[in-house]
SEKOLLO-212619 format. One line per 8 residues: number of its first residue (from 1); their letters; for each residue x, y, z of C-alpha. Coordinates in nm, 4 decimals. Example, Ala and Ser with C-alpha at 12.3 -4.5 7.8 and 13.67 -1.06 7.14 Angstrom:
BEGIN
1) AS) 1.2300,-0.4500,0.7800 ~ 1.3670,-0.1060,0.7140
This chain:
BEGIN
1) MTLRRVNV) -0.0443,7.3457,0.2478 ~ -0.4133,7.3542,0.3333 ~ -0.5635,7.1537,0.6194 ~ -0.7473,6.9337,0.3805 ~ -0.4247,6.8319,0.2008 ~ -0.2547,6.7590,0.5366 ~ -0.5422,6.5313,0.6276 ~ -0.5082,6.3419,0.2986
9) VILVLLVV) -0.1369,6.2949,0.3459 ~ -0.1898,6.1656,0.6987 ~ -0.4560,5.9251,0.5806 ~ -0.2270,5.7892,0.3059 ~ 0.0513,5.7363,0.5566 ~ -0.1819,5.5534,0.7927 ~ -0.3004,5.3270,0.5121 ~ 0.0665,5.2500,0.4143
17) AFLIVIQR) 0.1555,5.1753,0.7730 ~ -0.1507,4.9468,0.8064 ~ -0.0523,4.7548,0.4961 ~ 0.3039,4.7098,0.6228 ~ 0.1774,4.5650,0.9437 ~ -0.0570,4.3292,0.7576 ~ 0.2287,4.2133,0.5329 ~ 0.4614,4.1377,0.8287
25) NLLNLNDF) 0.1859,3.9415,1.0009 ~ 0.1220,3.7358,0.6895 ~ 0.4946,3.6634,0.6541 ~ 0.5178,3.5571,1.0143 ~ 0.2160,3.3302,0.9674 ~ 0.3682,3.1741,0.6572 ~ 0.6909,3.1021,0.8451 ~ 0.4951,2.9441,1.1264
33) LKKETPDS) 0.2996,2.7152,0.8950 ~ 0.6197,2.6083,0.7159 ~ 0.7586,2.4983,1.0527 ~ 0.4433,2.3288,1.1737 ~ 0.2938,2.1507,0.8729 ~ 0.5492,1.8955,0.7523 ~ 0.4660,1.6354,1.0185 ~ 0.0951,1.7077,1.0710
41) VSGVILPF) -0.2240,1.7946,0.8882 ~ -0.5257,1.8747,1.1113 ~ -0.3488,1.7022,1.3997 ~ -0.2870,1.3774,1.2103 ~ 0.0759,1.2417,1.2042 ~ 0.1786,1.1722,0.8481 ~ 0.2979,0.8150,0.7834 ~ 0.6008,0.9247,0.5834
49) ESDVSPSV) 0.9119,1.1314,0.6287 ~ 0.9729,1.2628,0.2778 ~ 0.9155,1.2066,-0.0920 ~ 1.2082,1.1174,-0.3232 ~ 1.0988,1.2072,-0.6729 ~ 1.3700,1.1319,-0.9243 ~ 1.3736,1.3045,-1.2647 ~ 1.2201,1.0969,-1.5436
57) RADSIRTG) 1.3364,1.1087,-1.9047 ~ 1.0764,1.2888,-2.1108 ~ 1.0744,1.0201,-2.3831 ~ 0.9951,0.7577,-2.1240 ~ 0.6665,0.9047,-2.0037 ~ 0.3590,0.7420,-2.1454 ~ 0.0549,0.9540,-2.2289 ~ -0.2956,0.9297,-2.1002
65) DEIPVVIT) -0.4388,0.9524,-1.7514 ~ -0.2038,0.8410,-1.4820 ~ -0.2695,0.5057,-1.3065 ~ -0.1201,0.5210,-0.9574 ~ 0.0104,0.1918,-0.8256 ~ 0.1333,0.1831,-0.4683 ~ 0.3765,-0.0930,-0.3708 ~ 0.6167,-0.1413,-0.0812
73) ASEERLGA) 0.9928,-0.2159,-0.1055 ~ 1.1920,-0.3658,0.1820 ~ 1.5632,-0.4287,0.1619 ~ 1.5611,-0.8001,0.2352 ~ 1.3183,-0.8704,-0.0527 ~ 1.3916,-0.5920,-0.2953 ~ 1.4051,-0.8240,-0.5872 ~ 1.0367,-0.8847,-0.5386
81) VVAAINSI) 0.9273,-0.5250,-0.6040 ~ 1.1608,-0.5099,-0.9086 ~ 1.0025,-0.8220,-1.0609 ~ 0.6518,-0.6916,-0.9882 ~ 0.7179,-0.3500,-1.1422 ~ 0.8752,-0.5089,-1.4465 ~ 0.5780,-0.7351,-1.5023 ~ 0.3319,-0.4480,-1.4749
89) HQNTKANV) 0.5316,-0.2170,-1.7005 ~ 0.5866,-0.4778,-1.9730 ~ 0.2211,-0.5851,-1.9868 ~ 0.0584,-0.2446,-2.0323 ~ 0.0831,0.0633,-2.2519 ~ -0.1004,0.2668,-1.9833 ~ 0.0608,0.5668,-1.8115 ~ 0.1427,0.3913,-1.4838
97) VFNIVALN) 0.3138,0.5848,-1.2039 ~ 0.4688,0.3635,-0.9298 ~ 0.4450,0.5061,-0.5816 ~ 0.6971,0.3012,-0.3949 ~ 0.6913,0.3094,-0.0151 ~ 1.0167,0.2159,0.1524 ~ 1.2342,0.2662,0.4597 ~ 1.5374,0.4914,0.4510
105) DTVDHLQE) 1.7856,0.2062,0.4255 ~ 1.6397,0.0943,0.0923 ~ 1.6121,0.4158,-0.1109 ~ 1.9702,0.4334,-0.2529 ~ 1.9745,0.0656,-0.3420 ~ 1.6377,0.0692,-0.5125 ~ 1.7146,0.3868,-0.7163 ~ 2.0436,0.2336,-0.8364
113) WLSRTRLN) 1.8630,-0.0898,-0.9305 ~ 1.6015,0.0970,-1.1318 ~ 1.8338,0.3432,-1.2993 ~ 2.0887,0.0834,-1.4155 ~ 1.8470,-0.1572,-1.5756 ~ 1.5771,-0.1471,-1.8390 ~ 1.3429,-0.0097,-1.5782 ~ 1.5119,0.3341,-1.6105
121) HVKYKITV) 1.2184,0.4271,-1.8291 ~ 0.9617,0.3614,-1.5539 ~ 0.7930,0.6569,-1.3955 ~ 0.8051,0.6382,-1.0183 ~ 0.8441,0.8185,-0.6924 ~ 0.9702,0.6877,-0.3591 ~ 0.8040,0.7745,-0.0251 ~ 1.0006,0.7080,0.2932
129) FKPDVLNG) 0.7700,0.5444,0.5469 ~ 0.7833,0.6641,0.9115 ~ 0.7476,0.3667,1.1560 ~ 0.6781,0.6087,1.4407 ~ 0.3221,0.6313,1.3111 ~ 0.2707,0.2787,1.4502 ~ 0.3526,0.3738,1.8087 ~ 0.0849,0.2489,2.0492
137) KISKDPKR) -0.0887,0.0611,1.7644 ~ 0.1027,-0.2708,1.7719 ~ 0.0640,-0.5465,2.0282 ~ 0.3647,-0.5886,2.2560 ~ 0.3192,-0.9660,2.2619 ~ 0.6715,-1.1033,2.1799 ~ 0.5173,-1.3708,1.9500 ~ 0.3401,-1.1118,1.7472
145) LETVKPLK) 0.6350,-0.8572,1.7503 ~ 0.8455,-1.1035,1.5531 ~ 0.6117,-1.0803,1.2568 ~ 0.5711,-0.7003,1.2650 ~ 0.7139,-0.5324,0.9622 ~ 0.6322,-0.1589,0.9453 ~ 0.5753,-0.1601,0.5702 ~ 0.2897,-0.4050,0.6010
153) FARFYLPF) 0.0848,-0.1189,0.7337 ~ 0.1631,0.1190,0.4458 ~ -0.1582,0.0170,0.2708 ~ -0.3566,0.1763,0.5602 ~ -0.2402,0.5254,0.4507 ~ -0.2967,0.5263,0.0747 ~ -0.4461,0.8813,0.0451 ~ -0.1473,1.0327,0.2218
161) YLPEAEKA) 0.0883,0.9211,-0.0566 ~ -0.1491,1.0427,-0.3296 ~ -0.3124,1.3604,-0.1974 ~ -0.4604,1.4644,-0.5339 ~ -0.5539,1.1195,-0.6741 ~ -0.9124,0.9895,-0.6727 ~ -0.8329,0.6198,-0.7301 ~ -0.5323,0.3895,-0.6899
169) IYLDDDVI) -0.4161,0.0281,-0.6835 ~ -0.2241,-0.1204,-0.3960 ~ -0.0166,-0.4366,-0.4487 ~ 0.1893,-0.6563,-0.2236 ~ 0.5482,-0.7062,-0.3522 ~ 0.5206,-1.0823,-0.3915 ~ 0.3009,-1.0580,-0.7034 ~ 0.3455,-1.0884,-1.0775
177) VQGDIKDL) 0.0967,-0.9170,-1.3048 ~ 0.0277,-1.0981,-1.6374 ~ -0.2690,-0.8847,-1.7552 ~ -0.3006,-0.5202,-1.8439 ~ -0.3002,-0.3286,-1.5125 ~ -0.5437,-0.0794,-1.6709 ~ -0.8154,-0.3439,-1.6601 ~ -0.7669,-0.3816,-1.2831
185) YETSLKPG) -0.7752,-0.0084,-1.2374 ~ -1.1037,0.0115,-1.4181 ~ -1.2703,-0.2131,-1.1611 ~ -1.6033,-0.0592,-1.0791 ~ -1.6646,0.0206,-0.7153 ~ -2.0148,0.0522,-0.5762 ~ -2.1280,0.3997,-0.4509 ~ -1.9960,0.4635,-0.1050
193) HAAAFSDD) -1.7333,0.1923,-0.1172 ~ -1.3756,0.2963,-0.0471 ~ -1.2110,-0.0256,-0.1602 ~ -1.2509,-0.3507,-0.3676 ~ -1.0927,-0.6776,-0.2644 ~ -1.0993,-1.0390,-0.3843 ~ -1.3049,-1.2518,-0.1469 ~ -1.1415,-1.5700,-0.0087
201) CDSASTKG) -1.4490,-1.7745,-0.1072 ~ -1.4415,-1.6911,-0.4744 ~ -1.3952,-1.9673,-0.7284 ~ -1.0308,-1.8987,-0.8065 ~ -0.8831,-1.8594,-0.4630 ~ -1.0840,-2.1545,-0.3296 ~ -0.8621,-2.3798,-0.5321 ~ -0.5678,-2.2560,-0.3269
209) AVHGAGNQ) -0.7335,-2.2890,0.0118 ~ -0.4866,-2.3113,0.2968 ~ -0.5341,-2.6361,0.4874 ~ -0.4340,-2.6770,0.8477 ~ -0.4422,-2.3054,0.9255 ~ -0.7764,-2.2707,1.0994 ~ -1.0637,-2.1035,0.9215 ~ -0.8499,-1.8635,0.7155
217) NYYIGFLD) -1.1226,-1.8153,0.4550 ~ -1.3579,-1.6678,0.7144 ~ -1.3648,-1.3889,0.9709 ~ -1.3351,-1.6316,1.2619 ~ -0.9834,-1.7207,1.1371 ~ -0.8670,-1.3620,1.1899 ~ -1.0691,-1.2311,1.4897 ~ -1.1418,-1.3582,1.8421
225) FKKEAIKK) -1.5241,-1.3637,1.8543 ~ -1.5139,-1.4248,2.2312 ~ -1.3936,-1.0711,2.2920 ~ -1.6584,-0.8173,2.3838 ~ -1.5407,-0.5544,2.1425 ~ -1.5836,-0.7958,1.8548 ~ -1.9194,-0.9271,1.9791 ~ -2.0637,-0.5737,1.9875
233) LGMRAKTC) -2.0027,-0.5364,1.6127 ~ -2.2551,-0.8038,1.5357 ~ -2.0449,-0.9583,1.2590 ~ -2.1040,-1.3162,1.1448 ~ -1.8017,-1.5354,1.2261 ~ -1.8470,-1.7350,0.9071 ~ -1.8518,-1.4300,0.6864 ~ -1.6104,-1.4804,0.3904
241) SFNPGVIV) -1.2835,-1.2911,0.4428 ~ -1.0751,-1.1170,0.1785 ~ -0.7059,-1.0853,0.1074 ~ -0.5679,-0.7273,0.1159 ~ -0.2659,-0.7998,-0.0991 ~ -0.4476,-0.6438,-0.3918 ~ -0.6658,-0.3358,-0.3360 ~ -0.8451,-0.1060,-0.5766
249) ANLTEWRN) -0.9122,0.2014,-0.3705 ~ -1.1522,0.4928,-0.4149 ~ -0.9362,0.7502,-0.2391 ~ -1.2079,1.0130,-0.2284 ~ -1.4301,0.7819,-0.0235 ~ -1.1270,0.6647,0.1782 ~ -1.0660,1.0272,0.2847 ~ -1.4340,1.1163,0.3359
257) QNISGQLE) -1.4884,0.8074,0.5625 ~ -1.1580,0.8487,0.7417 ~ -1.0663,0.4902,0.6672 ~ -0.7074,0.5408,0.7938 ~ -0.8383,0.6721,1.1245 ~ -1.0804,0.3796,1.1603 ~ -0.8006,0.1301,1.0945 ~ -0.5750,0.2961,1.3522
265) HWMELNAQ) -0.8606,0.2864,1.6090 ~ -0.8850,-0.0947,1.5781 ~ -0.5063,-0.1338,1.5839 ~ -0.4929,0.0594,1.9122 ~ -0.7836,-0.1371,2.0588 ~ -0.6153,-0.4656,1.9614 ~ -0.2899,-0.3553,2.1281 ~ -0.4919,-0.3104,2.4487
273) QDLYSNTL) -0.7351,-0.6030,2.4281 ~ -0.5746,-0.8601,2.1932 ~ -0.8709,-0.8938,1.9531 ~ -0.7012,-1.1012,1.6889 ~ -0.7365,-1.4795,1.6440 ~ -0.4570,-1.7038,1.7758 ~ -0.4495,-1.8785,1.4359 ~ -0.3618,-1.5570,1.2626
281) ADSITTPP) -0.0052,-1.6459,1.1669 ~ 0.1555,-1.3324,1.0133 ~ -0.1612,-1.1711,0.8599 ~ -0.1649,-0.8925,1.1178 ~ -0.2813,-0.6299,0.8738 ~ -0.5957,-0.8209,0.7723 ~ -0.8108,-0.8055,1.0903 ~ -0.8641,-0.4201,1.1106
289) LLIVFYKH) -0.9405,-0.4185,0.7393 ~ -1.1961,-0.6932,0.7799 ~ -1.3693,-0.4928,1.0590 ~ -1.3731,-0.1584,0.8776 ~ -1.4843,-0.3067,0.5460 ~ -1.7303,-0.5572,0.6819 ~ -1.9975,-0.6032,0.4096 ~ -1.8962,-0.2572,0.2751
297) HSSIDPMW) -1.6525,-0.3276,-0.0056 ~ -1.6693,-0.4094,-0.3755 ~ -1.5203,-0.7193,-0.5477 ~ -1.2278,-0.7728,-0.7726 ~ -1.2402,-1.0214,-1.0576 ~ -1.0978,-1.3459,-0.9025 ~ -0.8526,-1.3921,-1.1902 ~ -0.6954,-1.0605,-1.0882
305) HVRHLGST) -0.5955,-1.2134,-0.7562 ~ -0.4956,-1.5794,-0.7842 ~ -0.3203,-1.6407,-0.4531 ~ -0.1758,-1.8975,-0.2094 ~ 0.1117,-1.9754,-0.4489 ~ 0.3409,-1.9508,-0.1552 ~ 0.1531,-2.2215,0.0385 ~ 0.2342,-2.5919,0.0647
313) GAGQRYSA) 0.1087,-2.7914,-0.2265 ~ 0.0169,-2.4947,-0.4477 ~ 0.1807,-2.6687,-0.7432 ~ -0.0769,-2.9449,-0.7191 ~ -0.3736,-2.7144,-0.6667 ~ -0.3208,-2.5059,-0.9751 ~ -0.2640,-2.6369,-1.3252 ~ -0.0058,-2.4771,-1.5501
321) QFVKAAKL) -0.2859,-2.3651,-1.7872 ~ -0.4713,-2.1993,-1.5000 ~ -0.1660,-2.0138,-1.3851 ~ -0.0908,-1.8976,-1.7350 ~ -0.4462,-1.7633,-1.7691 ~ -0.4356,-1.5726,-1.4420 ~ -0.4117,-1.1972,-1.4632 ~ -0.2270,-1.1609,-1.1309
329) LHWNGHYK) -0.0398,-1.4173,-0.9269 ~ 0.0261,-1.3785,-0.5572 ~ 0.2852,-1.5826,-0.3667 ~ 0.1323,-1.5142,-0.0246 ~ 0.2403,-1.7820,0.2237 ~ 0.5652,-1.9119,0.3545 ~ 0.7371,-2.0065,0.0274 ~ 0.8475,-1.7130,-0.1903
337) PWGVKSAY) 0.9541,-1.7453,-0.5560 ~ 1.2990,-1.5931,-0.4787 ~ 1.3478,-1.8534,-0.2065 ~ 1.4821,-2.2030,-0.2191 ~ 1.1380,-2.3704,-0.2727 ~ 0.8258,-2.2354,-0.4314 ~ 0.5521,-2.3308,-0.6778 ~ 0.5763,-2.1787,-1.0261
345) SDVWERWY) 0.8927,-1.9928,-0.9398 ~ 0.9855,-2.0119,-1.3095 ~ 0.7016,-1.7662,-1.3856 ~ 0.8449,-1.5204,-1.1342 ~ 1.1958,-1.5662,-1.2763 ~ 1.0858,-1.4437,-1.6197 ~ 1.0251,-1.0993,-1.4731 ~ 1.3128,-1.0762,-1.2277
353) IPDPTGKF) 1.5921,-0.8400,-1.3297 ~ 1.9337,-0.9161,-1.1667 ~ 2.0646,-0.6619,-0.9123 ~ 2.3394,-0.4611,-1.0772 ~ 2.4923,-0.4010,-0.7352 ~ 2.5056,-0.7700,-0.6507 ~ 2.3514,-0.7152,-0.3046 ~ 2.0314,-0.9191,-0.3741
361) SPLRRHSG) 2.0248,-1.2633,-0.5257 ~ 1.7444,-1.5189,-0.5284 ~ 1.8371,-1.8036,-0.2920 ~ 1.7683,-2.0567,-0.5628 ~ 2.0370,-1.9117,-0.7839 ~ 2.2721,-1.8608,-0.4927 ~ 2.2356,-2.2247,-0.3831 ~ 2.2804,-2.3558,-0.7357
369) E) 1.9237,-2.4974,-0.7576
């Protein structure tokens, strides 16, 4: 063998050895990433533990662009989310995908409820929320802790549940949708706006104004304007507030502006300095949203968020004709339609599907009323 051939063989062997080393390093890096990425992305703790994505019957999937709807499901009021989902599904032909955020103790019950009723055709996925994400972000005041429910903060993390979506709808569970959800989804957001809400001073919600609860239609009803951190923001105390029970979100802008991070910042600051108003009641998710979206949000058609149906006297404030014409009804307030007493509970009852497991039952039915 000539010297030249020997050199070629040696060169080939060196190249092979080099490639083997590179391959091993890449495999080791891949293993490392698999171990490190489930709970963090760029140092951010993910607000969920896992996705539960059940198989969906092929003949049940509607065509067209997907419309993501995020809604929470808690065990003690599981009938609410079932009624809400049913009302949405029955009133649209759009390809709606429900992204249900729940705690671990609810998943099995919810899946059984959906699979054993006419909702077995609904397309959905369940995300298990991780309450640990709220550590250090909630006030330790005993009076406030009583009203803290982890799932209330799920709306702060919308892009995390839908990493590839550009737009989504968030709904509280105590709603009934009477219009086509596609119309709400097509709400136009102004350039640079990450979300659209229904203002509390709009013509529809003003009819359901909450009396005796401070200035709950204005920022001063949610924030303590005597605190220095609030003063520095230069916000007007009499600015009209909004209700975050219905949100149309531009998820691209939400990500770009790090809305979730901004909300967490104000949660942490409140835990340290108690920035929220004393008349806040249980609306603990509203103040940080009001700060972050101050004069920087779009508007939702008022008929797509007719609220305060859970407040005292709602039955006298709204006529039956007005309730029938509303596109979305929201029983925010103390009185829920699955409880013993509530205005227009018969509307909610039309969409409620009995629990096949028998674990959940509206109090009204249970008490014989």
